[in-house]
N, C-alpha and C positions, 0 to 999 in steps of 0.2 A: 155916248154907254150909257143908258137906263139901269138903274137894278131896282131892283121890286124883295124887301123885304117881307119877317117874314113880324111880325103882329100878337100880341094878346090879347081877344077880346076883353075889354072889366068892365061893360056900362052896354048896356044896347039906351041909346035916344028915341026921340022921336024923331018923325021926318024922315028913315030909313037912314041916322047916322045912326053910331056909334063911338064908345072911346077906344082907344089899346093903347097898352102898353109894348113901350118899346122898349131895353132896359135901362126899366126905370125912367125915361119921361114916355110922360103922356100927351092923344095924340086924340082931336078926335076927328074923325073922317068918314065920307062911305059909303054903306055897306046894298046901297041899292044897286049892284051887281048882282051878289046874289038870293036867292033864294029864301034861304034858312039861313040865321046865326046867331048863336046863345054866347056869353057866358063862358070864357074858360076855353074857346073856343083859338084858334091859331089862323090870321088870314094875311092872305102874300098881298099885299102894299106897297101900293107905287103912284105915288102925287096925289095922295093924300081919296084913296081909293082903293078899295078892297076888293081888289080878280077874281079871287079861290080860297076855298079855304084850303088849311093843311094838318097834314098829320102830326099832332103832338112833335112826335118822335122823332119824324122827322122833320122839322121847326126848331127843338134844340141842338140837334147836327148843326144845319143851317148857317143858324146864329155865335154857335164855337166857334168855325170854318172866318164867317166873317173875325169875328172876334180874331183869330191864331194869324186873316191876314190883316191888320188894323194893326199890332204890333208892329 
């Protein structure tokens, strides 16, 4: 099973890369599959690649559900 999770873009880097934060963990990912990404955007993250942007409220709901399942 594959899982894609919402992550917040915290920094834009060179060469279509960005730094994201997921529950305090930061990771450098590729944003090459997206047209425009800005700091503060939420993206759906799967194996190091941002697949799509997601609304901030939807991202928060999804993260809350994942946290609940993890308990």
